[in-house]
mmCIF file as Biopython writes it, N, C-alpha, C and O atoms, coordinates in Angstrom:
data_model
#
loop_
_atom_site.group_PDB
_atom_site.id
_atom_site.type_symbol
_atom_site.label_atom_id
_atom_site.label_alt_id
_atom_site.label_comp_id
_atom_site.label_asym_id
_atom_site.label_entity_id
_atom_site.label_seq_id
_atom_site.pdbx_PDB_ins_code
_atom_site.Cartn_x
_atom_site.Cartn_y
_atom_site.Cartn_z
_atom_site.occupancy
_atom_site.B_iso_or_equiv
_atom_site.auth_seq_id
_atom_site.auth_asym_id
_atom_site.pdbx_PDB_model_num
ATOM 1   N N  . MET A ? 1  ? 32.277 -55.872 0.384  1.0 0.0 1  A 1 
ATOM 2   C CA . MET A ? 1  ? 33.260 -56.693 -0.282 1.0 0.0 1  A 1 
ATOM 3   C C  . MET A ? 1  ? 34.044 -57.459 0.775  1.0 0.0 1  A 1 
ATOM 4   O O  . MET A ? 1  ? 34.497 -56.881 1.763  1.0 0.0 1  A 1 
ATOM 5   N N  . SER A ? 2  ? 34.202 -58.758 0.563  1.0 0.0 2  A 1 
ATOM 6   C CA . SER A ? 2  ? 34.926 -59.559 1.537  1.0 0.0 2  A 1 
ATOM 7   C C  . SER A ? 2  ? 36.423 -59.493 1.269  1.0 0.0 2  A 1 
ATOM 8   O O  . SER A ? 2  ? 36.861 -59.236 0.148  1.0 0.0 2  A 1 
ATOM 9   N N  . LYS A ? 3  ? 37.189 -59.729 2.314  1.0 0.0 3  A 1 
ATOM 10  C CA . LYS A ? 3  ? 38.640 -59.700 2.200  1.0 0.0 3  A 1 
ATOM 11  C C  . LYS A ? 3  ? 39.149 -61.047 1.720  1.0 0.0 3  A 1 
ATOM 12  O O  . LYS A ? 3  ? 38.555 -62.086 2.009  1.0 0.0 3  A 1 
ATOM 13  N N  . ASP A ? 4  ? 40.245 -61.023 0.991  1.0 0.0 4  A 1 
ATOM 14  C CA . ASP A ? 4  ? 40.915 -62.248 0.575  1.0 0.0 4  A 1 
ATOM 15  C C  . ASP A ? 4  ? 42.196 -62.350 1.385  1.0 0.0 4  A 1 
ATOM 16  O O  . ASP A ? 4  ? 43.112 -61.544 1.219  1.0 0.0 4  A 1 
ATOM 17  N N  . TYR A ? 5  ? 42.255 -63.339 2.257  1.0 0.0 5  A 1 
ATOM 18  C CA . TYR A ? 5  ? 43.412 -63.487 3.124  1.0 0.0 5  A 1 
ATOM 19  C C  . TYR A ? 5  ? 44.536 -64.292 2.486  1.0 0.0 5  A 1 
ATOM 20  O O  . TYR A ? 5  ? 45.581 -64.494 3.105  1.0 0.0 5  A 1 
ATOM 21  N N  . GLY A ? 6  ? 44.333 -64.753 1.251  1.0 0.0 6  A 1 
ATOM 22  C CA . GLY A ? 6  ? 45.366 -65.525 0.581  1.0 0.0 6  A 1 
ATOM 23  C C  . GLY A ? 6  ? 45.529 -66.916 1.161  1.0 0.0 6  A 1 
ATOM 24  O O  . GLY A ? 6  ? 46.533 -67.580 0.900  1.0 0.0 6  A 1 
ATOM 25  N N  . GLN A ? 7  ? 44.572 -67.364 1.935  1.0 0.0 7  A 1 
ATOM 26  C CA . GLN A ? 7  ? 44.606 -68.684 2.548  1.0 0.0 7  A 1 
ATOM 27  C C  . GLN A ? 7  ? 43.468 -69.512 1.980  1.0 0.0 7  A 1 
ATOM 28  O O  . GLN A ? 7  ? 42.451 -68.966 1.551  1.0 0.0 7  A 1 
ATOM 29  N N  . PHE A ? 8  ? 43.633 -70.805 1.977  1.0 0.0 8  A 1 
ATOM 30  C CA . PHE A ? 8  ? 42.614 -71.679 1.409  1.0 0.0 8  A 1 
ATOM 31  C C  . PHE A ? 8  ? 42.164 -72.712 2.441  1.0 0.0 8  A 1 
ATOM 32  O O  . PHE A ? 8  ? 42.200 -73.917 2.193  1.0 0.0 8  A 1 
ATOM 33  N N  . CYS A ? 9  ? 41.749 -72.224 3.581  1.0 0.0 9  A 1 
ATOM 34  C CA . CYS A ? 9  ? 41.254 -73.116 4.623  1.0 0.0 9  A 1 
ATOM 35  C C  . CYS A ? 9  ? 39.884 -72.629 5.087  1.0 0.0 9  A 1 
ATOM 36  O O  . CYS A ? 9  ? 39.469 -71.513 4.773  1.0 0.0 9  A 1 
ATOM 37  N N  . GLY A ? 10 ? 39.206 -73.461 5.821  1.0 0.0 10 A 1 
ATOM 38  C CA . GLY A ? 10 ? 37.873 -73.128 6.293  1.0 0.0 10 A 1 
ATOM 39  C C  . GLY A ? 10 ? 37.838 -71.889 7.178  1.0 0.0 10 A 1 
ATOM 40  O O  . GLY A ? 10 ? 36.898 -71.098 7.108  1.0 0.0 10 A 1 
ATOM 41  N N  . LEU A ? 11 ? 38.854 -71.723 8.003  1.0 0.0 11 A 1 
ATOM 42  C CA . LEU A ? 11 ? 38.883 -70.584 8.914  1.0 0.0 11 A 1 
ATOM 43  C C  . LEU A ? 11 ? 38.992 -69.264 8.163  1.0 0.0 11 A 1 
ATOM 44  O O  . LEU A ? 11 ? 38.313 -68.297 8.507  1.0 0.0 11 A 1 
ATOM 45  N N  . SER A ? 12 ? 39.835 -69.215 7.147  1.0 0.0 12 A 1 
ATOM 46  C CA . SER A ? 12 ? 39.960 -67.968 6.395  1.0 0.0 12 A 1 
ATOM 47  C C  . SER A ? 12 ? 38.693 -67.671 5.613  1.0 0.0 12 A 1 
ATOM 48  O O  . SER A ? 12 ? 38.305 -66.512 5.465  1.0 0.0 12 A 1 
ATOM 49  N N  . ARG A ? 13 ? 38.045 -68.722 5.112  1.0 0.0 13 A 1 
ATOM 50  C CA . ARG A ? 13 ? 36.776 -68.520 4.403  1.0 0.0 13 A 1 
ATOM 51  C C  . ARG A ? 13 ? 35.709 -68.015 5.375  1.0 0.0 13 A 1 
ATOM 52  O O  . ARG A ? 13 ? 34.946 -67.110 5.034  1.0 0.0 13 A 1 
ATOM 53  N N  . ALA A ? 14 ? 35.645 -68.577 6.563  1.0 0.0 14 A 1 
ATOM 54  C CA . ALA A ? 14 ? 34.679 -68.124 7.564  1.0 0.0 14 A 1 
ATOM 55  C C  . ALA A ? 14 ? 34.937 -66.669 7.943  1.0 0.0 14 A 1 
ATOM 56  O O  . ALA A ? 14 ? 33.992 -65.894 8.092  1.0 0.0 14 A 1 
ATOM 57  N N  . ALA A ? 15 ? 36.193 -66.293 8.100  1.0 0.0 15 A 1 
ATOM 58  C CA . ALA A ? 15 ? 36.524 -64.907 8.433  1.0 0.0 15 A 1 
ATOM 59  C C  . ALA A ? 15 ? 36.087 -63.965 7.322  1.0 0.0 15 A 1 
ATOM 60  O O  . ALA A ? 15 ? 35.613 -62.862 7.591  1.0 0.0 15 A 1 
ATOM 61  N N  . ALA A ? 16 ? 36.245 -64.394 6.080  1.0 0.0 16 A 1 
ATOM 62  C CA . ALA A ? 16 ? 35.826 -63.561 4.956  1.0 0.0 16 A 1 
ATOM 63  C C  . ALA A ? 16 ? 34.310 -63.400 4.936  1.0 0.0 16 A 1 
ATOM 64  O O  . ALA A ? 16 ? 33.806 -62.303 4.698  1.0 0.0 16 A 1 
ATOM 65  N N  . VAL A ? 17 ? 33.585 -64.480 5.181  1.0 0.0 17 A 1 
ATOM 66  C CA . VAL A ? 17 ? 32.120 -64.432 5.158  1.0 0.0 17 A 1 
ATOM 67  C C  . VAL A ? 17 ? 31.589 -63.667 6.359  1.0 0.0 17 A 1 
ATOM 68  O O  . VAL A ? 17 ? 30.726 -62.803 6.206  1.0 0.0 17 A 1 
ATOM 69  N N  . LEU A ? 18 ? 32.087 -63.968 7.548  1.0 0.0 18 A 1 
ATOM 70  C CA . LEU A ? 18 ? 31.575 -63.346 8.761  1.0 0.0 18 A 1 
ATOM 71  C C  . LEU A ? 18 ? 31.993 -61.897 8.905  1.0 0.0 18 A 1 
ATOM 72  O O  . LEU A ? 18 ? 31.461 -61.173 9.746  1.0 0.0 18 A 1 
ATOM 73  N N  . GLY A ? 19 ? 32.932 -61.477 8.098  1.0 0.0 19 A 1 
ATOM 74  C CA . GLY A ? 19 ? 33.353 -60.085 8.136  1.0 0.0 19 A 1 
ATOM 75  C C  . GLY A ? 19 ? 32.386 -59.157 7.437  1.0 0.0 19 A 1 
ATOM 76  O O  . GLY A ? 19 ? 32.521 -57.937 7.529  1.0 0.0 19 A 1 
ATOM 77  N N  . GLU A ? 20 ? 31.408 -59.719 6.737  1.0 0.0 20 A 1 
ATOM 78  C CA . GLU A ? 20 ? 30.427 -58.885 6.060  1.0 0.0 20 A 1 
ATOM 79  C C  . GLU A ? 20 ? 29.610 -58.115 7.086  1.0 0.0 20 A 1 
ATOM 80  O O  . GLU A ? 20 ? 29.453 -58.553 8.225  1.0 0.0 20 A 1 
ATOM 81  N N  . ARG A ? 21 ? 29.107 -56.999 6.684  1.0 0.0 21 A 1 
ATOM 82  C CA . ARG A ? 21 ? 28.469 -56.058 7.596  1.0 0.0 21 A 1 
ATOM 83  C C  . ARG A ? 21 ? 27.374 -56.667 8.466  1.0 0.0 21 A 1 
ATOM 84  O O  . ARG A ? 21 ? 27.393 -56.489 9.683  1.0 0.0 21 A 1 
ATOM 85  N N  . TRP A ? 22 ? 26.437 -57.369 7.881  1.0 0.0 22 A 1 
ATOM 86  C CA . TRP A ? 22 ? 25.297 -57.873 8.625  1.0 0.0 22 A 1 
ATOM 87  C C  . TRP A ? 22 ? 25.460 -59.317 9.077  1.0 0.0 22 A 1 
ATOM 88  O O  . TRP A ? 22 ? 24.664 -59.794 9.886  1.0 0.0 22 A 1 
ATOM 89  N N  . ALA A ? 23 ? 26.451 -60.013 8.587  1.0 0.0 23 A 1 
ATOM 90  C CA . ALA A ? 23 ? 26.566 -61.453 8.822  1.0 0.0 23 A 1 
ATOM 91  C C  . ALA A ? 23 ? 26.632 -61.811 10.307 1.0 0.0 23 A 1 
ATOM 92  O O  . ALA A ? 23 ? 25.935 -62.725 10.747 1.0 0.0 23 A 1 
ATOM 93  N N  . LEU A ? 24 ? 27.443 -61.118 11.074 1.0 0.0 24 A 1 
ATOM 94  C CA . LEU A ? 24 ? 27.571 -61.454 12.497 1.0 0.0 24 A 1 
ATOM 95  C C  . LEU A ? 24 ? 26.270 -61.225 13.254 1.0 0.0 24 A 1 
ATOM 96  O O  . LEU A ? 24 ? 25.928 -61.995 14.152 1.0 0.0 24 A 1 
ATOM 97  N N  . MET A ? 25 ? 25.552 -60.181 12.898 1.0 0.0 25 A 1 
ATOM 98  C CA . MET A ? 25 ? 24.284 -59.915 13.578 1.0 0.0 25 A 1 
ATOM 99  C C  . MET A ? 25 ? 23.242 -60.963 13.212 1.0 0.0 25 A 1 
ATOM 100 O O  . MET A ? 25 ? 22.430 -61.350 14.052 1.0 0.0 25 A 1 
ATOM 101 N N  . ILE A ? 26 ? 23.259 -61.423 11.969 1.0 0.0 26 A 1 
ATOM 102 C CA . ILE A ? 26 ? 22.336 -62.475 11.543 1.0 0.0 26 A 1 
ATOM 103 C C  . ILE A ? 26 ? 22.677 -63.783 12.246 1.0 0.0 26 A 1 
ATOM 104 O O  . ILE A ? 26 ? 21.788 -64.473 12.745 1.0 0.0 26 A 1 
ATOM 105 N N  . VAL A ? 27 ? 23.960 -64.124 12.286 1.0 0.0 27 A 1 
ATOM 106 C CA . VAL A ? 27 ? 24.385 -65.350 12.974 1.0 0.0 27 A 1 
ATOM 107 C C  . VAL A ? 27 ? 23.991 -65.283 14.441 1.0 0.0 27 A 1 
ATOM 108 O O  . VAL A ? 27 ? 23.526 -66.275 15.004 1.0 0.0 27 A 1 
ATOM 109 N N  . ARG A ? 28 ? 24.169 -64.138 15.059 1.0 0.0 28 A 1 
ATOM 110 C CA . ARG A ? 28 ? 23.775 -63.967 16.463 1.0 0.0 28 A 1 
ATOM 111 C C  . ARG A ? 28 ? 22.292 -64.271 16.649 1.0 0.0 28 A 1 
ATOM 112 O O  . ARG A ? 28 ? 21.910 -64.985 17.577 1.0 0.0 28 A 1 
ATOM 113 N N  . ASP A ? 29 ? 21.460 -63.728 15.766 1.0 0.0 29 A 1 
ATOM 114 C CA . ASP A ? 29 ? 20.018 -63.965 15.881 1.0 0.0 29 A 1 
ATOM 115 C C  . ASP A ? 29 ? 19.662 -65.418 15.601 1.0 0.0 29 A 1 
ATOM 116 O O  . ASP A ? 29 ? 18.712 -65.940 16.184 1.0 0.0 29 A 1 
ATOM 117 N N  . LEU A ? 30 ? 20.400 -66.076 14.727 1.0 0.0 30 A 1 
ATOM 118 C CA . LEU A ? 30 ? 20.102 -67.467 14.386 1.0 0.0 30 A 1 
ATOM 119 C C  . LEU A ? 30 ? 20.557 -68.446 15.465 1.0 0.0 30 A 1 
ATOM 120 O O  . LEU A ? 30 ? 20.104 -69.590 15.481 1.0 0.0 30 A 1 
ATOM 121 N N  . THR A ? 31 ? 21.442 -68.023 16.365 1.0 0.0 31 A 1 
ATOM 122 C CA . THR A ? 31 ? 21.880 -68.927 17.430 1.0 0.0 31 A 1 
ATOM 123 C C  . THR A ? 31 ? 20.766 -69.199 18.432 1.0 0.0 31 A 1 
ATOM 124 O O  . THR A ? 31 ? 20.808 -70.202 19.145 1.0 0.0 31 A 1 
ATOM 125 N N  . VAL A ? 32 ? 19.784 -68.333 18.495 1.0 0.0 32 A 1 
ATOM 126 C CA . VAL A ? 32 ? 18.650 -68.517 19.400 1.0 0.0 32 A 1 
ATOM 127 C C  . VAL A ? 32 ? 17.769 -69.656 18.915 1.0 0.0 32 A 1 
ATOM 128 O O  . VAL A ? 32 ? 17.178 -70.375 19.721 1.0 0.0 32 A 1 
ATOM 129 N N  . GLY A ? 33 ? 17.678 -69.823 17.606 1.0 0.0 33 A 1 
ATOM 130 C CA . GLY A ? 33 ? 16.838 -70.862 17.021 1.0 0.0 33 A 1 
ATOM 131 C C  . GLY A ? 33 ? 16.468 -70.490 15.596 1.0 0.0 33 A 1 
ATOM 132 O O  . GLY A ? 33 ? 16.873 -69.441 15.096 1.0 0.0 33 A 1 
ATOM 133 N N  . PRO A ? 34 ? 15.707 -71.345 14.951 1.0 0.0 34 A 1 
ATOM 134 C CA . PRO A ? 34 ? 15.306 -71.070 13.569 1.0 0.0 34 A 1 
ATOM 135 C C  . PRO A ? 34 ? 14.502 -69.773 13.476 1.0 0.0 34 A 1 
ATOM 136 O O  . PRO A ? 34 ? 13.659 -69.486 14.326 1.0 0.0 34 A 1 
ATOM 137 N N  . ARG A ? 35 ? 14.774 -69.018 12.457 1.0 0.0 35 A 1 
ATOM 138 C CA . ARG A ? 35 ? 14.080 -67.752 12.227 1.0 0.0 35 A 1 
ATOM 139 C C  . ARG A ? 35 ? 13.701 -67.642 10.756 1.0 0.0 35 A 1 
ATOM 140 O O  . ARG A ? 35 ? 14.413 -68.125 9.875  1.0 0.0 35 A 1 
ATOM 141 N N  . ARG A ? 36 ? 12.588 -67.011 10.515 1.0 0.0 36 A 1 
ATOM 142 C CA . ARG A ? 36 ? 12.195 -66.678 9.147  1.0 0.0 36 A 1 
ATOM 143 C C  . ARG A ? 36 ? 12.848 -65.347 8.782  1.0 0.0 36 A 1 
ATOM 144 O O  . ARG A ? 36 ? 13.270 -64.580 9.647  1.0 0.0 36 A 1 
ATOM 145 N N  . PHE A ? 37 ? 12.917 -65.099 7.475  1.0 0.0 37 A 1 
ATOM 146 C CA . PHE A ? 37 ? 13.524 -63.855 7.014  1.0 0.0 37 A 1 
ATOM 147 C C  . PHE A ? 37 ? 12.826 -62.646 7.627  1.0 0.0 37 A 1 
ATOM 148 O O  . PHE A ? 37 ? 13.479 -61.683 8.028  1.0 0.0 37 A 1 
ATOM 149 N N  . THR A ? 38 ? 11.511 -62.701 7.696  1.0 0.0 38 A 1 
ATOM 150 C CA . THR A ? 38 ? 10.776 -61.561 8.254  1.0 0.0 38 A 1 
ATOM 151 C C  . THR A ? 38 ? 11.114 -61.337 9.727  1.0 0.0 38 A 1 
ATOM 152 O O  . THR A ? 38 ? 11.115 -60.198 10.194 1.0 0.0 38 A 1 
ATOM 153 N N  . ASP A ? 39 ? 11.400 -62.415 10.460 1.0 0.0 39 A 1 
ATOM 154 C CA . ASP A ? 39 ? 11.827 -62.277 11.857 1.0 0.0 39 A 1 
ATOM 155 C C  . ASP A ? 39 ? 13.176 -61.563 11.934 1.0 0.0 39 A 1 
ATOM 156 O O  . ASP A ? 39 ? 13.373 -60.663 12.751 1.0 0.0 39 A 1 
ATOM 157 N N  . LEU A ? 40 ? 14.100 -61.985 11.066 1.0 0.0 40 A 1 
ATOM 158 C CA . LEU A ? 40 ? 15.420 -61.350 11.039 1.0 0.0 40 A 1 
ATOM 159 C C  . LEU A ? 40 ? 15.296 -59.884 10.648 1.0 0.0 40 A 1 
ATOM 160 O O  . LEU A ? 40 ? 15.927 -59.014 11.247 1.0 0.0 40 A 1 
ATOM 161 N N  . GLN A ? 41 ? 14.478 -59.625 9.642  1.0 0.0 41 A 1 
ATOM 162 C CA . GLN A ? 41 ? 14.297 -58.262 9.161  1.0 0.0 41 A 1 
ATOM 163 C C  . GLN A ? 41 ? 13.706 -57.367 10.254 1.0 0.0 41 A 1 
ATOM 164 O O  . GLN A ? 41 ? 14.123 -56.219 10.410 1.0 0.0 41 A 1 
ATOM 165 N N  . ALA A ? 42 ? 12.751 -57.884 10.999 1.0 0.0 42 A 1 
ATOM 166 C CA . ALA A ? 42 ? 12.138 -57.103 12.078 1.0 0.0 42 A 1 
ATOM 167 C C  . ALA A ? 42 ? 13.129 -56.845 13.210 1.0 0.0 42 A 1 
ATOM 168 O O  . ALA A ? 42 ? 13.091 -55.788 13.840 1.0 0.0 42 A 1 
ATOM 169 N N  . GLY A ? 43 ? 14.007 -57.799 13.468 1.0 0.0 43 A 1 
ATOM 170 C CA . GLY A ? 43 ? 14.971 -57.659 14.549 1.0 0.0 43 A 1 
ATOM 171 C C  . GLY A ? 43 ? 16.207 -56.864 14.186 1.0 0.0 43 A 1 
ATOM 172 O O  . GLY A ? 43 ? 16.971 -56.467 15.065 1.0 0.0 43 A 1 
ATOM 173 N N  . LEU A ? 44 ? 16.414 -56.627 12.895 1.0 0.0 44 A 1 
ATOM 174 C CA . LEU A ? 44 ? 17.585 -55.890 12.426 1.0 0.0 44 A 1 
ATOM 175 C C  . LEU A ? 44 ? 17.142 -54.733 11.532 1.0 0.0 44 A 1 
ATOM 176 O O  . LEU A ? 44 ? 17.280 -54.812 10.311 1.0 0.0 44 A 1 
ATOM 177 N N  . PRO A ? 45 ? 16.615 -53.669 12.118 1.0 0.0 45 A 1 
ATOM 178 C CA . PRO A ? 45 ? 16.172 -52.552 11.296 1.0 0.0 45 A 1 
ATOM 179 C C  . PRO A ? 45 ? 17.328 -51.986 10.477 1.0 0.0 45 A 1 
ATOM 180 O O  . PRO A ? 45 ? 18.441 -51.820 10.978 1.0 0.0 45 A 1 
ATOM 181 N N  . GLY A ? 46 ? 17.047 -51.698 9.228  1.0 0.0 46 A 1 
ATOM 182 C CA . GLY A ? 46 ? 18.070 -51.136 8.351  1.0 0.0 46 A 1 
ATOM 183 C C  . GLY A ? 46 ? 18.781 -52.161 7.501  1.0 0.0 46 A 1 
ATOM 184 O O  . GLY A ? 46 ? 19.576 -51.797 6.634  1.0 0.0 46 A 1 
ATOM 185 N N  . ILE A ? 47 ? 18.510 -53.454 7.729  1.0 0.0 47 A 1 
ATOM 186 C CA . ILE A ? 47 ? 19.166 -54.484 6.929  1.0 0.0 47 A 1 
ATOM 187 C C  . ILE A ? 47 ? 18.626 -54.419 5.496  1.0 0.0 47 A 1 
ATOM 188 O O  . ILE A ? 47 ? 17.414 -54.324 5.302  1.0 0.0 47 A 1 
ATOM 189 N N  . PRO A ? 48 ? 19.497 -54.470 4.506  1.0 0.0 48 A 1 
ATOM 190 C CA . PRO A ? 48 ? 19.020 -54.421 3.119  1.0 0.0 48 A 1 
ATOM 191 C C  . PRO A ? 48 ? 18.251 -55.688 2.757  1.0 0.0 48 A 1 
ATOM 192 O O  . PRO A ? 48 ? 18.564 -56.772 3.252  1.0 0.0 48 A 1 
ATOM 193 N N  . THR A ? 49 ? 17.260 -55.553 1.907  1.0 0.0 49 A 1 
ATOM 194 C CA . THR A ? 49 ? 16.438 -56.699 1.514  1.0 0.0 49 A 1 
ATOM 195 C C  . THR A ? 49 ? 16.803 -57.226 0.143  1.0 0.0 49 A 1 
ATOM 196 O O  . THR A ? 49 ? 16.269 -58.252 -0.277 1.0 0.0 49 A 1 
ATOM 197 N N  . ALA A ? 50 ? 17.676 -56.571 -0.552 1.0 0.0 50 A 1 
ATOM 198 C CA . ALA A ? 50 ? 18.048 -57.042 -1.899 1.0 0.0 50 A 1 
ATOM 199 C C  . ALA A ? 50 ? 19.524 -57.340 -1.971 1.0 0.0 50 A 1 
ATOM 200 O O  . ALA A ? 50 ? 20.021 -57.746 -3.021 1.0 0.0 50 A 1 
#
């Protein structure tokens, strides 16, 4: 569940989204370049698929 900071700006929305459990690790992997879901899944064992 994401937090609601009571703010309505892009930064607060980004903090709410990036605060999710797997989001930062996915973003980290995507900074290297384009990845398919299966690439992300292989690189992040334990990530939920649903």
